[in-house]
C-alpha positions as CSV (number, residue, x, y, z in Angstrom):
1,M,0.0,-0.1,-0.1
2,K,2.8,2.4,1.2
3,K,4.5,1.8,-2.3
4,R,1.3,2.7,-4.2
5,Q,1.1,5.9,-2.3
6,N,4.9,6.7,-3.1
7,K,4.1,6.1,-6.7
8,W,0.9,8.4,-6.4
9,K,2.9,11.1,-4.9
10,L,5.4,11.3,-7.4
11,L,3.2,11.2,-10.5
12,F,1.6,14.1,-8.7
13,S,4.5,15.8,-7.5
14,N,5.4,19.4,-7.8
15,D,8.9,19.2,-7.9
16,I,11.5,20.2,-10.5
17,G,15.6,19.5,-10.6
18,I,17.9,21.8,-12.7
19,D,21.2,20.9,-13.8
20,L,22.0,24.6,-14.6
21,G,24.8,24.1,-17.1
22,T,27.2,26.5,-18.7
23,V,26.4,24.8,-21.8
24,N,23.4,22.7,-21.7
25,T,20.8,23.1,-19.2
26,L,18.4,19.7,-17.8
27,V,15.3,19.6,-16.2
28,Y,14.2,16.6,-14.4
29,L,10.2,16.4,-13.2
30,G,9.0,14.5,-10.4
31,G,7.5,11.1,-11.7
32,R,8.8,11.9,-15.3
33,G,12.7,11.7,-15.1
34,I,14.4,14.2,-17.7
35,V,11.9,16.1,-19.7
36,L,14.0,18.9,-20.9
37,N,17.8,19.4,-22.4
38,E,18.4,22.6,-23.6
39,P,21.3,24.9,-24.5
40,S,22.1,27.7,-22.3
41,V,21.6,30.5,-24.4
42,V,19.2,33.2,-25.1
43,A,18.8,35.3,-28.1
44,I,18.2,39.5,-27.5
45,N,17.0,42.1,-29.4
46,Q,19.4,44.9,-28.5
47,K,17.3,47.4,-29.8
48,T,13.8,46.5,-27.9
49,G,15.5,44.7,-25.0
50,R,13.4,41.8,-25.7
51,V,14.3,38.0,-25.5
52,V,13.7,36.6,-29.0
53,A,14.7,32.7,-28.1
54,V,15.9,30.8,-25.6
55,G,17.7,27.0,-26.0
56,K,18.3,25.2,-29.1
57,E,16.9,28.2,-31.5
58,A,19.2,30.7,-29.5
59,K,22.1,28.2,-30.0
60,E,21.6,28.2,-34.0
61,M,22.1,32.2,-33.7
62,L,25.2,31.8,-32.2
63,G,27.8,33.6,-34.6
64,R,25.0,34.2,-37.1
65,T,23.3,37.2,-36.0
66,P,22.2,40.7,-37.2
67,A,23.9,43.9,-35.8
68,H,20.5,43.9,-33.7
69,L,20.3,40.7,-32.2
70,K,22.5,39.2,-29.6
71,A,23.1,35.6,-28.7
72,V,24.2,35.7,-24.9
73,C,25.4,32.4,-22.7
74,P,24.5,33.5,-19.5
75,L,26.1,31.4,-17.6
76,V,30.2,31.7,-17.1
77,S,31.9,28.6,-15.8
78,G,28.4,27.3,-13.9
79,V,27.3,30.5,-12.3
80,I,25.3,33.5,-12.9
81,S,27.2,36.3,-15.0
82,D,23.7,38.1,-16.6
83,Y,21.0,37.9,-13.8
84,E,18.4,39.3,-15.5
85,V,19.1,37.0,-18.9
86,S,19.4,34.1,-16.5
87,E,15.9,34.5,-15.2
88,E,14.5,35.2,-18.6
89,M,15.7,31.5,-19.7
90,L,15.1,30.0,-16.1
91,S,11.3,31.1,-16.5
92,Y,11.3,29.8,-20.2
93,F,12.2,26.7,-19.0
94,L,9.6,26.3,-16.3
95,R,7.3,27.2,-18.7
96,Q,8.0,24.5,-21.3
97,V,7.8,22.0,-18.2
98,K,4.2,23.4,-17.2
99,K,3.4,22.4,-20.8
100,I,4.3,19.1,-20.3
101,S,2.6,18.9,-16.8
102,K,-0.5,21.1,-16.4
103,R,-0.4,20.8,-12.4
104,I,3.2,22.5,-12.1
105,R,2.4,25.8,-10.2
106,R,4.9,27.1,-8.1
107,P,7.3,24.1,-7.9
108,R,10.0,23.2,-5.5
109,V,13.1,23.5,-7.2
110,V,16.8,21.7,-6.5
111,V,19.4,23.1,-8.7
112,G,22.7,22.0,-9.3
113,V,25.9,24.3,-9.2
114,P,29.6,23.9,-9.3
115,S,31.5,23.1,-6.1
116,G,33.0,25.9,-4.1
117,I,30.1,28.4,-5.2
118,T,30.4,31.8,-3.5
119,N,27.5,32.9,-1.2
120,V,27.0,36.1,-3.5
121,E,26.6,33.1,-6.4
122,S,24.5,31.3,-4.6
123,R,21.9,33.8,-3.7
124,A,21.9,34.9,-7.5
125,V,20.8,31.6,-8.7
126,R,18.1,31.3,-5.6
127,D,16.9,35.1,-6.8
128,A,17.0,34.0,-10.3
129,A,15.0,30.8,-9.7
130,R,12.5,32.4,-7.4
131,A,11.7,35.2,-9.7
132,A,11.1,32.3,-12.4
133,G,8.2,31.1,-10.5
134,A,10.1,28.5,-7.7
135,R,8.2,28.8,-4.2
136,E,11.2,26.8,-2.4
137,V,15.0,27.1,-3.8
138,H,17.3,24.3,-2.6
139,I,21.1,24.3,-4.2
140,I,23.2,21.0,-4.1
141,E,27.1,20.9,-5.6
142,E,26.9,19.1,-8.8
143,P,29.8,16.7,-8.2
144,L,27.5,15.5,-4.8
145,A,24.5,15.6,-7.2
146,A,26.2,13.7,-9.7
147,A,27.3,11.0,-7.1
148,I,23.8,10.6,-6.1
149,G,22.8,10.3,-9.8
150,V,24.7,7.2,-10.1
151,E,24.0,5.8,-6.9
152,L,27.2,5.7,-5.1
153,P,26.9,5.2,-1.4
154,V,27.3,8.9,-0.4
155,N,25.6,8.7,3.2
156,D,27.8,5.5,4.4
157,P,31.3,6.1,6.1
158,V,33.1,5.2,2.8
159,G,35.2,7.4,0.3
160,N,34.0,8.4,-3.3
161,M,35.4,10.2,-5.7
162,V,34.1,12.4,-8.9
163,I,35.2,14.1,-11.9
164,D,32.4,16.1,-13.4
165,M,34.1,17.6,-16.5
166,G,31.0,19.7,-18.2
167,G,31.2,22.6,-20.5
168,G,32.6,25.4,-18.3
169,T,34.1,23.9,-15.4
170,T,35.4,20.6,-14.3
171,D,34.7,19.4,-10.5
172,L,36.5,17.3,-8.7
173,A,35.1,16.1,-5.3
174,V,35.8,13.3,-2.7
175,I,32.5,12.5,-1.0
176,S,31.7,10.6,2.2
177,L,29.1,10.6,5.0
178,G,26.7,12.8,3.0
179,G,29.1,15.7,2.5
180,V,32.2,16.7,0.1
181,V,35.3,16.2,2.4
182,I,37.4,17.9,-0.6
183,S,36.6,19.6,-3.4
184,R,38.1,21.8,-6.5
185,N,36.7,23.5,-9.4
186,V,39.3,23.7,-12.3
187,K,38.6,26.0,-15.1
188,I,39.3,23.2,-17.7
189,A,36.4,21.9,-19.5
190,G,34.6,21.3,-22.6
191,D,34.5,25.5,-23.9
192,K,38.5,25.2,-23.0
193,L,39.1,22.6,-25.3
194,N,37.3,24.4,-28.0
195,E,39.4,27.4,-27.4
196,D,42.8,25.6,-27.7
197,I,41.2,23.7,-31.2
198,I,40.6,27.2,-32.5
199,S,43.9,28.4,-30.8
200,Y,45.8,25.4,-32.6
201,V,44.0,25.4,-36.1
202,R,44.5,29.1,-36.3
203,N,48.1,28.9,-35.5
204,K,49.0,25.9,-37.7
205,F,46.7,26.5,-40.6
206,Q,46.2,30.3,-40.5
207,I,42.4,29.6,-40.5
208,L,39.8,31.2,-38.0
209,I,37.3,29.0,-37.0
210,G,34.0,29.4,-34.5
211,E,33.6,28.0,-31.3
212,R,30.6,25.4,-32.6
213,T,32.7,24.2,-35.8
214,A,35.1,23.5,-32.7
215,E,32.8,21.8,-30.9
216,A,32.1,19.7,-33.9
217,V,35.7,18.8,-34.6
218,K,36.0,17.7,-30.9
219,I,33.1,15.4,-30.9
220,A,34.2,14.0,-34.5
221,A,37.7,13.6,-33.9
222,G,38.7,14.0,-30.5
223,S,40.8,10.8,-29.3
224,M,43.4,10.1,-26.4
225,L,43.5,6.6,-28.0
226,E,46.5,5.6,-30.4
227,E,44.3,4.6,-33.6
228,E,45.5,2.1,-36.0
229,T,44.2,4.6,-38.8
230,S,44.1,8.1,-38.7
231,V,40.8,10.1,-38.7
232,E,40.6,13.0,-40.7
233,I,37.9,15.7,-41.1
234,P,37.4,18.7,-43.1
235,V,37.2,22.3,-41.2
236,R,36.3,25.2,-42.9
237,G,36.9,29.0,-41.9
238,R,38.4,32.2,-43.0
239,D,42.1,32.5,-43.9
240,L,43.8,34.6,-41.9
241,V,46.0,36.1,-45.0
242,S,43.2,36.5,-47.6
243,G,40.3,37.0,-45.6
244,L,38.9,34.4,-47.9
245,P,37.0,31.1,-47.3
246,R,39.4,28.0,-47.1
247,E,38.9,24.5,-46.1
248,V,41.9,22.3,-44.2
249,M,41.8,18.5,-43.2
250,V,42.0,17.9,-39.3
251,T,43.1,14.8,-38.0
252,D,42.7,13.2,-34.8
253,E,46.3,13.7,-34.1
254,D,45.8,17.3,-34.5
255,I,43.4,17.5,-31.7
256,K,45.2,15.4,-29.5
257,K,48.3,17.8,-29.9
258,A,45.7,20.9,-29.5
259,V,44.1,19.7,-25.8
260,A,47.1,18.2,-24.6
261,P,48.5,20.8,-22.4
262,S,44.8,21.4,-20.7
263,L,44.4,17.7,-20.2
264,E,48.4,17.7,-18.5
265,K,46.9,20.5,-16.4
266,L,43.4,18.9,-15.4
267,L,45.6,15.6,-14.4
268,E,47.8,17.7,-12.1
269,A,44.7,18.8,-10.5
270,V,43.4,15.5,-9.9
271,K,46.6,14.5,-8.6
272,E,46.6,17.2,-6.0
273,I,42.9,16.7,-4.7
274,L,44.6,13.1,-4.3
275,E,47.3,14.1,-2.2
276,E,45.3,16.2,0.1
277,T,42.6,13.1,0.7
278,P,43.0,11.6,4.0
279,P,44.6,8.3,4.0
280,E,41.2,6.2,5.1
281,I,39.5,7.9,2.2
282,L,42.3,7.4,-0.2
283,S,42.3,3.7,0.6
284,D,38.5,3.6,-0.3
285,I,39.0,5.5,-3.6
286,L,42.2,3.1,-4.8
287,K,39.6,0.0,-4.2
288,R,36.5,1.7,-5.5
289,G,37.7,4.0,-7.9
290,I,37.0,7.1,-9.6
291,V,33.2,8.2,-11.2
292,F,34.0,10.1,-14.6
293,V,31.0,12.1,-15.6
294,G,30.0,14.8,-17.6
295,G,30.5,15.7,-21.5
296,G,34.4,14.9,-20.8
297,A,33.6,11.2,-19.9
298,L,32.3,11.4,-23.9
299,I,36.0,12.1,-25.1
300,R,37.4,8.7,-26.5
301,G,40.6,7.4,-24.7
302,L,40.6,10.1,-22.0
303,R,39.3,7.7,-19.3
304,E,41.9,4.9,-20.2
305,A,44.7,7.7,-20.0
306,F,44.0,9.1,-17.0
307,E,43.6,5.4,-15.3
308,E,46.9,4.6,-16.8
309,E,48.3,7.6,-15.3
310,L,46.9,7.5,-11.7
311,Q,47.0,3.8,-11.5
312,I,43.4,3.9,-10.2
313,P,40.3,2.1,-11.7
314,I,37.9,5.0,-13.5
315,H,34.8,4.0,-14.5
316,T,32.1,5.9,-16.8
317,V,28.4,5.3,-16.9
318,S,26.0,4.8,-19.4
319,D,24.6,8.7,-19.7
320,P,27.0,10.6,-18.6
321,L,25.6,13.9,-19.3
322,S,22.6,13.3,-17.2
323,C,23.8,12.6,-13.8
324,V,23.5,15.9,-12.0
325,A,20.0,16.3,-13.2
326,R,19.1,12.5,-12.2
327,G,20.8,13.7,-8.7
328,T,18.8,16.4,-8.0
329,G,15.4,14.4,-9.1
330,L,16.5,11.7,-6.5
331,V,17.4,14.3,-4.0
332,L,13.4,15.9,-4.0
333,E,12.5,12.1,-4.2
334,N,14.1,11.5,-0.9
335,F,14.3,14.7,0.5
336,S,14.5,13.8,4.2
337,L,17.5,11.3,3.2
338,Y,19.4,14.1,1.1
339,K,18.6,17.1,3.1
340,D,21.9,17.7,4.8
341,A,23.6,17.8,1.4
342,L,22.1,20.8,0.3
343,I,23.9,24.2,0.5
344,K,22.7,25.8,3.6
345,D,20.5,29.0,3.5
346,D,20.6,31.4,6.4
347,D,17.7,33.2,5.1
348,A,15.5,30.2,3.8
349,F,12.5,29.0,6.0
350,E,12.4,25.2,6.9
351,P,11.6,23.5,3.7
352,S,8.9,21.3,3.5
353,T,9.3,17.6,3.0
């Protein structure tokens, strides 16, 4: 009987989990799972100040807008850089969720944010979500949400480690007894690798490419593996000498050389975290391994390269992009179990359970 009651409670719940990412925002709806996955981009008419597009439609405009339109990414390194645009974006996403479920009115929301977020940044997230229509806003660090999302025993007296490599930042966190023991937020992630590719192509081939092209090249040819046959893909950009369009062939070896310095810095940051980890927890991590989530987990051969260098097992999951969003959903569905994992809001009233 209790199971049936819980099932009906989920179906009629008014809870939303949000993975507020630099590149993409995912929304989890209680009882439904992930119902929305949209780019964190907003297009604004600069003449009127009005929002003309959000999400996928706005991302299509990046680099292609006329003078009076501007495509804006309101999140930088996972935190709000433009409050008003972020509020508009969150309002749009909540309206989209309300179309999916008519019962949603003023939802209770859990938002995933990077580890080490400041009080000012945390307040900006809360205020933007409340202004967008949430009645309660709770915040959880993304690596902890990801660990919950992949069902690690975060509340047990055992050490877990997560590498969450997103678009703007990579979160490194050691977790035990329902909290983050030690963490680091490193600004080496998908966007930085795109910048590395743009710089490498400019220096080697003397052509300029955009961020979307760099992202496509990274997905198509990015690999840390020693491939038996070279992968080549055509890349089009503007010739820096003539100013005319030109096409060059970029190989997987080019991409490897382009991103290697940044990945080496990221690896050093992982080593530093491990050096600062208490011995008993380090013993658990050596035995249990590290869980690698986020978009970076999809780069071919990166897990194997880190595993070889660290001499620690590294595990990936079937859907590394949605771990944080799934984690926020599990927090909502088991609020009393995970409420101590939330970032404290001194101004908040006692949350409902």
